[in-house]
C-alpha positions as CSV (number, residue, x, y, z in Angstrom):
1,M,-2.8,-1.2,-9.0
2,S,-2.9,-4.5,-10.6
3,E,-6.2,-6.2,-11.4
4,N,-5.2,-9.8,-10.7
5,T,-8.3,-12.0,-11.0
6,D,-6.8,-15.2,-9.6
7,Q,-9.4,-17.1,-7.8
8,L,-8.8,-17.9,-4.2
9,K,-8.8,-21.6,-3.7
10,T,-8.7,-22.5,0.0
11,R,-10.1,-21.3,3.3
12,E,-6.5,-20.2,4.2
13,D,-6.3,-18.0,1.0
14,Y,-9.4,-16.1,2.2
15,I,-8.1,-15.7,5.7
16,H,-4.8,-14.5,4.4
17,L,-6.6,-11.9,2.2
18,V,-8.8,-10.7,5.1
19,E,-6.2,-10.7,7.9
20,E,-2.8,-10.1,6.2
21,R,-3.5,-8.2,3.0
22,Y,-6.5,-6.2,4.2
23,F,-6.7,-5.6,8.0
24,A,-3.0,-5.7,8.6
25,N,-2.6,-2.9,6.1
26,V,-5.5,-0.9,7.5
27,D,-3.8,-1.1,10.9
28,R,-0.5,0.1,9.3
29,K,-2.4,2.9,7.4
30,N,-1.0,1.6,4.2
31,L,-3.7,3.1,1.9
32,E,-2.5,1.7,-1.5
33,A,-2.2,-1.8,-0.1
34,V,-5.7,-1.6,1.4
35,L,-7.1,-0.3,-1.9
36,D,-5.4,-3.1,-3.8
37,C,-7.7,-5.5,-2.0
38,F,-10.7,-4.1,-3.9
39,T,-12.0,-4.3,-7.5
40,E,-12.2,-1.0,-9.3
41,D,-16.0,-0.8,-9.0
42,A,-16.3,-2.2,-5.5
43,T,-18.9,-1.1,-3.0
44,F,-18.3,-0.8,0.8
45,T,-21.4,-0.6,2.9
46,I,-21.6,0.1,6.6
47,Q,-24.9,-1.6,7.0
48,S,-25.4,-0.6,10.6
49,A,-25.0,3.1,9.6
50,F,-26.9,2.9,6.2
51,S,-23.8,4.3,4.5
52,T,-22.4,3.1,1.2
53,H,-19.1,4.1,-0.5
54,R,-18.7,3.3,-4.2
55,G,-15.6,2.9,-6.3
56,R,-12.1,2.0,-5.1
57,E,-10.5,5.2,-6.3
58,T,-13.3,7.5,-5.2
59,G,-15.7,6.7,-2.3
60,I,-13.6,3.9,-0.8
61,R,-10.4,5.8,-1.0
62,R,-12.0,8.9,0.7
63,M,-13.5,6.7,3.4
64,F,-10.1,5.2,4.3
65,E,-8.3,8.6,4.1
66,R,-10.8,10.0,6.7
67,L,-10.3,6.9,8.9
68,F,-6.5,7.3,8.8
69,E,-6.8,11.0,9.7
70,R,-9.4,10.4,12.5
71,Y,-7.5,7.7,14.4
72,S,-3.8,7.7,15.4
73,K,-4.0,3.9,16.0
74,T,-6.3,1.1,14.8
75,V,-6.0,-2.5,15.8
76,H,-8.1,-5.4,14.5
77,R,-7.7,-8.7,16.4
78,D,-9.3,-11.9,17.6
79,F,-10.6,-13.0,14.2
80,R,-13.2,-15.7,13.6
81,H,-14.0,-16.6,10.0
82,V,-16.7,-18.5,8.1
83,V,-15.5,-19.1,4.5
84,D,-17.5,-20.3,1.4
85,V,-14.8,-20.9,-1.2
86,E,-17.2,-22.1,-3.8
87,G,-19.5,-19.1,-3.3
88,G,-16.6,-16.6,-3.2
89,C,-17.4,-15.1,0.1
90,C,-16.2,-14.9,3.7
91,A,-17.7,-13.6,7.0
92,S,-15.3,-12.3,9.6
93,Q,-16.0,-11.4,13.2
94,F,-13.4,-9.5,15.1
95,E,-12.5,-6.9,17.8
96,V,-11.4,-3.4,16.9
97,E,-9.6,-0.8,19.0
98,N,-9.4,2.8,17.7
99,V,-7.5,5.7,19.3
100,S,-8.7,9.2,18.4
101,A,-6.0,11.4,16.8
102,S,-7.6,14.5,18.3
103,D,-8.0,13.6,22.0
104,G,-6.6,10.1,22.5
105,A,-10.0,8.6,23.4
106,E,-10.2,4.9,22.8
107,T,-13.1,3.1,21.1
108,Q,-13.6,-0.6,21.4
109,L,-15.9,-2.4,18.9
110,S,-17.0,-5.9,18.0
111,N,-17.7,-6.0,14.3
112,C,-18.6,-8.5,11.6
113,N,-17.8,-8.0,7.9
114,F,-19.1,-9.9,5.0
115,F,-16.7,-10.0,2.0
116,Y,-17.9,-11.0,-1.5
117,L,-15.1,-11.5,-4.0
118,E,-14.4,-11.2,-7.7
119,G,-11.3,-13.2,-8.3
120,D,-8.9,-12.4,-5.4
121,R,-10.4,-8.9,-4.6
122,F,-13.3,-7.6,-2.7
123,K,-16.3,-6.7,-4.9
124,K,-18.7,-6.0,-2.1
125,V,-18.1,-5.5,1.6
126,Y,-20.9,-5.2,4.3
127,V,-19.9,-4.0,7.8
128,Y,-21.9,-4.5,10.9
129,M,-20.4,-2.3,13.6
130,S,-21.2,-2.4,17.4
131,G,-21.5,0.6,19.6
132,G,-23.7,2.8,17.4
133,E,-20.9,5.0,16.1
134,N,-19.8,4.8,12.5
135,T,-16.0,5.0,12.9
136,L,-15.5,4.7,9.1
137,G,-17.6,7.8,8.3
């Protein structure tokens, strides 16, 4: 994985990172492309579940491996973003649909993520998930 530290310069750069580089690859279960969105020492906190995963190649990798095993289908859509280019952060609200790999049950969520960047990668991510179930484990 490359450690490109190019600074994102526009609102559109942030939206592209969040929607196209990150969530589109989560939906495709492209683990390496998802992990490439994070710094090596990133933290990923599901704030609504009081759960934190540390390190791109350790905690964050395991979290996404479990997600991809647990759900046969994941779709993120209907994004709304608030971007602070100078502050290096972005808040994104969106809808999520997950389909269980074990029984086909569907889960619909309305979530909000806060992304804090270092260069062009996520250094810290905070997730607020609706529904009371931590689908990220």
